[in-house]
C-alpha positions, -999 to +999 in steps of 0.1 A: -848-613+297-820-592+282-799-568+302-770-544+297-743-538+322-753-511+347-720-493+340-734-483+306-763-462+317-744-430+313-736-439+277-770-450+262-806-448+274-821-479+289-840-499+263-851-534+257-824-556+242-837-556+206-844-519+204-811-510+220-793-533+195-811-516+166-801-482+179-765-493+184-764-508+149-778-477+132-754-454+150-724-476+140-736-476+103-734-438+103-699-434+119-682-465+105-696-471+071-667-459+050-640-480+067-663-510+068-669-509+031-632-508+024-624-538+046-654-560+039-665-558+075-701-550+084-709-513+088-730-520+119-719-543+147-737-555+178-731-585+201-752-610+220-736-623+253-745-653+273-734-663+308-698-671+317-685-703+300-655-708+323-643-698+358-616-712+380-640-720+408-658-745+385-626-759+368-608-791+377-576-775+389-552-788+416-558-764+445-548-759+481-573-743+505-548-716+516-538-706+481-565-711+455-565-702+418-583-668+414-587-661+377-588-675+342-579-648+316-561-640+283-576-668+263-563-682+229-581-710+211-580-731+180-603-758+166-583-789+157-593-826+155-630-817+162-621-802+195-614-768+209-579-763+224-580-734+249-549-718+264-551-691+290-535-674+319-542-689+353-535-668+384-531-675+421-530-650+449-496-661+462-469-684+449-467-708+478-443-738+477-414-714+472-430-697+442-431-659+439-462-639+448-489-635+421-482-670+408-491-670+371-490-699+347-505-710+314-533-735+315-547-758+287-580-777+283-597-794+254-634-800+248-657-808+218-683-781+226-683-749+245-710-763+269-683-788+281-657-762+290-665-761+327-662-799+331-631-803+309-598-814+326-572-788+331-535-791+326-510-765+338-481-763+313-447-771+327-425-744+311-397-744+336-390-725+368-396-690+356-408-660+376-439-657+354-454-667+321-488-658+307-509-642+279-506-670+254-513-671+217-515-705+199-512-712+161-498-738+137-468-726+117-474-742+083-439-739+068-424-762+096-455-781+104-451-771+141-474-757+167-463-724+184-473-710+217-462-673+220-464-657+254-447-632+277-424-642+306-404-625+333-370-642+332-348-625+358-319-647+349-318-632+314-329-597+324-359-598+300-388-583+319-421-596+304-404-602+271-418-623+242-409-660+240-422-691+224-426-729+229-432-755+203-448-789+198-459-812+171-486-827+192-512-801+203-532-828+221-504-835+246-499-805+270-467-821+283-451-819+250-443-782+248-407-772+247-391-749+273-394-712+264-370-695+240-369-657+237-375-639+205-350-613+216-317-617+236-325-584+253-351-557+252-347-533+223-333-500+234-361-480+219-387-495+242-396-486+278-421-514+282-437-542+262-466-565+268-491-589+252-473-603+222-490-615+190-475-631+158-492-632+124-477-642+090-483-630+055-468-645+023-433-633+030-429-622+066-438-630+102-449-599+122-447-595+159-472-570+174-474-558+210-484-528+231-465-507+257-494-496+280-490-460+269-512-458+238-487-472+214-488-503+192-455-517+180-445-540+151-414-560+143-408-583+114-386-612+102-386-632+070-410-661+071-381-684+063-362-672+093-390-674+118-388-676+148-354-659+145-344-626+130-369-601+144-355-566+140-360-533+160-397-527+167-413-497+150-443-477+160-473-491+142-502-470+157-507-445+184-541-437+201-563-438+232-558-475+239-540-497+264-530-534+258-540-568+244-537-562+207-548-590+183-544-589+145-562-610+119-564-615+081-599-611+067-609-642+050-623-624+019-588-610+012-598-574+019-570-567+043-563-570+080-581-562+113-564-552+146-582-551+179-567-532+209-581-531+244-588-496+259-593-487+295-626-467+292-636-436+311-628-451+345-590-451+339-585-488+340-608-495+369-633-515+349-653-508+317-626-522+294-636-524+257-620-530+223-612-506+195-608-518+159-585-507+131-581-520+095-553-519+070-545-533+036-511-546+047-496-556+080-471-528+077-500-504+078-511-476+077-540-485+101-574-468+098-598-464+127-630-484+123-647-486+157-626-468+181-643-452+212-663-461+242-695-449+226-687-468+193-665-497+202-657-529+184-669-547+215-678-531+247-707-521+270-723-498+244-729-526+218-733-558+239-767-571+249-768-599+275-792-628+273-799-629+310-779-613+338-751-588+328-723-605+346-695-582+334-690-545+330-658-550+310-650-567+277-613-574+282-584-594+268-600-617+242-596-633+208-618-637+178-625-673+168-604-681+136-615-699+105-583-719+104-553-728+126-522-715+108-501-683+111-523-664+087-549-661+115-578-658+091-613-648+103-646-648+085-659-612+088-695-624+082-694-648+112-677-631+142-674-648+176-653-632+203-639-651+234-631-626+262-625-621+299-648-601+321-657-590+356-680-565+373-670-529+382-673-535+420-647-564+418-619-539+410-617-530+447-600-563+453-568-551+437-554-561+403-536-592+415-569-606+430-594-599+402-616-629+396-617-629+358-640-653+340-644-661+303-674-655+281-684-656+244-699-629+222-718-637+191-721-610+164-757-598+159-768-581+127-787-548+125 
């Protein structure tokens, strides 16, 4: 039996899964057709959702009864060597063992098929004694034949609050091989009040660093591809709108430009009902055009997701499209979209942000 999230009843009438999806698709075709034609993306977009694929209560993580892991979130994944390599944020309620409250680390696991994710063996990356590190992005930087993990950290010793940093390895299969973090910036640029959720993508000449500032602004900085990971300049405003955080940018495999996804907070002001907006551009420098950009017509959200079974989440939050390759171009196939995301129910927000039990799920694009 198919279900929608109960939080969506105010947006669309209750229907069976197939009929609802047909209604959603037709509506998207009407509002998004022009932008979709320009980018090569489908004019109509709906999603099928299954049960959660990963939760910390089912993962093989070292735990202590008085301080358990609470959440798995912010996933980034590549397919390499016939296996998925998944990196994500892991969160505990308290630090314990001398660690600060809200203990947050990056976890890694590898598996051949998504059905094996819950039984895969976890590794918690040893990235030094920092206050916090999370929200990873993984990719292979082809010019230097090196794997990069980009993430944010709170490094009080350097005065870089939640700033962008990176670690590298030549052996993706070995979670112990990652280097200690190095910052992209020696200090936070003076034109920023805040920055969060960092994302790197390369074109033929440059590497571009995107991030949000939790106030409806998307920022971009650049450096020459030959200088990466050094040389990023002063960030510039790339886009402004009714969105929040967790931006992700991809190159369309058909060469028809780029796609940026940004998480929005929904009508509840951040207390659930997260969804993703989508924008397209011919170049990474922009300008960016709105494609699917509201709670009623999202890229991925309650209004266009149909669950195969129980609707276990009311939010489609911080996620990543499955890429066609592994390198810094971050190509996706617009005709075969799969979205890995974090979710939870509306009633779980009452626990407080630091105690939210995020789980991971998969969305599969469904045609009209």
